[in-house]
C-alpha positions in Angstrom: 35.2 -10.3 -21.8 35.9 -6.8 -23.1 33.8 -3.7 -23.4 34.3 -0.4 -25.0 31.9 1.9 -23.1 31.1 5.3 -24.5 29.0 7.9 -22.8 26.6 9.2 -25.4 23.9 11.7 -26.0 22.4 9.4 -28.6 23.1 6.0 -30.1 21.4 4.1 -32.9 21.9 0.8 -34.7 20.7 0.0 -38.2 20.6 -3.2 -40.1 19.9 -3.3 -43.9 18.8 0.4 -43.8 16.3 -0.1 -40.9 16.8 1.3 -37.4 16.6 -1.6 -35.0 17.7 0.0 -31.7 18.0 3.6 -30.5 18.8 5.3 -27.2 19.1 8.8 -25.8 21.5 9.7 -23.0 23.4 6.7 -21.7 26.1 4.3 -22.9 26.8 2.5 -26.1 28.7 -0.6 -25.1 30.6 -2.5 -27.8 31.0 -6.0 -26.3 33.5 -8.7 -27.2 33.6 -12.3 -25.8 36.8 -14.3 -25.8 37.3 -18.1 -26.0 38.0 -18.1 -22.2 35.0 -16.2 -21.0 32.1 -17.5 -19.0 29.1 -16.4 -16.9 31.3 -14.9 -14.2 32.9 -12.4 -16.7 29.5 -11.5 -18.1 28.0 -10.9 -14.7 30.9 -8.9 -13.3 31.3 -6.7 -16.4 27.6 -5.9 -16.6 27.4 -5.0 -12.9 30.5 -2.7 -13.4 28.9 -1.0 -16.5 25.6 -0.5 -14.7 27.1 1.1 -11.6 29.8 3.3 -13.0 29.5 7.0 -12.2 30.3 8.8 -15.5 27.7 11.5 -15.6 28.4 15.0 -14.3 26.8 16.3 -11.1 25.9 19.9 -10.3 29.6 20.6 -9.7 30.8 19.2 -13.0 32.3 16.0 -11.5 31.6 12.6 -12.9 29.6 11.5 -9.9 26.3 10.2 -11.2 25.3 6.7 -12.5 23.0 5.7 -15.3 20.2 5.2 -12.9 20.6 8.7 -11.4 20.4 10.4 -14.8 17.7 8.1 -16.3 20.2 6.8 -18.8 19.9 3.8 -21.2 22.3 1.3 -22.7 22.8 0.2 -26.3 24.7 -3.1 -26.4 26.4 -4.1 -29.7 28.2 -7.4 -29.9 31.6 -7.0 -31.6 33.9 -9.9 -32.0 36.6 -7.7 -33.5 37.5 -6.5 -30.0 39.5 -9.6 -29.8 41.4 -9.0 -33.0 45.2 -9.7 -33.0 47.0 -7.5 -35.5 50.5 -8.0 -34.2 51.6 -10.0 -37.2 51.0 -9.3 -40.9 48.3 -7.0 -42.3 45.2 -9.1 -41.7 44.0 -9.5 -38.1 43.5 -12.9 -36.5 40.3 -13.5 -34.5 41.3 -16.8 -32.9 40.8 -15.3 -29.4 37.2 -14.3 -30.2 34.6 -16.8 -29.0 32.6 -18.6 -31.7 28.9 -17.4 -32.0 27.5 -20.5 -30.2 29.5 -19.5 -27.1 29.5 -15.7 -27.5 25.7 -15.2 -28.0 24.6 -16.8 -24.6 27.2 -14.7 -22.8 26.1 -11.5 -24.5 22.6 -12.4 -23.6 23.7 -13.0 -20.0 25.4 -9.6 -19.9 22.2 -7.9 -21.2 20.0 -9.8 -18.7 22.3 -8.6 -15.8 22.0 -5.0 -17.0 18.2 -5.4 -17.1 18.2 -7.0 -13.6 20.0 -3.8 -12.4 17.1 -1.8 -13.6 18.8 -0.4 -16.7 16.8 0.1 -19.9 18.6 -1.8 -22.6 18.5 -1.8 -26.4 20.5 -4.3 -28.5 22.1 -4.6 -31.9 21.5 -7.8 -33.9 24.0 -10.5 -33.1 26.0 -11.6 -36.1 24.6 -9.1 -38.5 26.4 -6.3 -40.4 25.3 -3.2 -38.4 25.7 0.6 -38.9 26.3 2.1 -35.4 25.7 5.8 -35.0 27.3 7.2 -31.8 27.2 10.7 -30.5 29.9 10.4 -27.9 29.5 12.9 -25.0 32.7 14.3 -23.6 34.2 12.3 -25.2 34.1 9.8 -22.5 35.3 6.3 -23.5 36.4 3.5 -21.3 37.9 0.1 -22.0 36.7 -2.4 -19.5 37.9 -6.0 -19.2 37.3 -9.0 -17.0 39.5 -12.0 -17.9 38.9 -15.5 -16.8 40.6 -16.2 -13.5 40.7 -12.6 -12.4 
């Protein structure tokens, strides 16, 4: 499972011209699920995202968590995180999980964040979305938890 986590001042998702999710300070997490992923990867990655300390304290150090700053999370499922563009000009998506496998794992990731006490908004799985991100810093991390490790 792979996440692109961006610390934001604001994030919003629109589908067909209508805003469906919006957050203030927090993280926008673009989340990809691979064919090898399971519940363990979803749980581990959500706990990691919930507890990272990426917000600045009074001394300007990244030392505060989402909970400590009252932050929110916007989760957007993105199968293209498993694109393979090593050959040719059109990427292959054979490593990305099919929707029937990916959706329950995305839901499990979201449920774990909520269980950690994090306010969560979500994009619409499988839909064409417009994602507005006001990256703060910029602070962007690539997080990954592979099957077996």
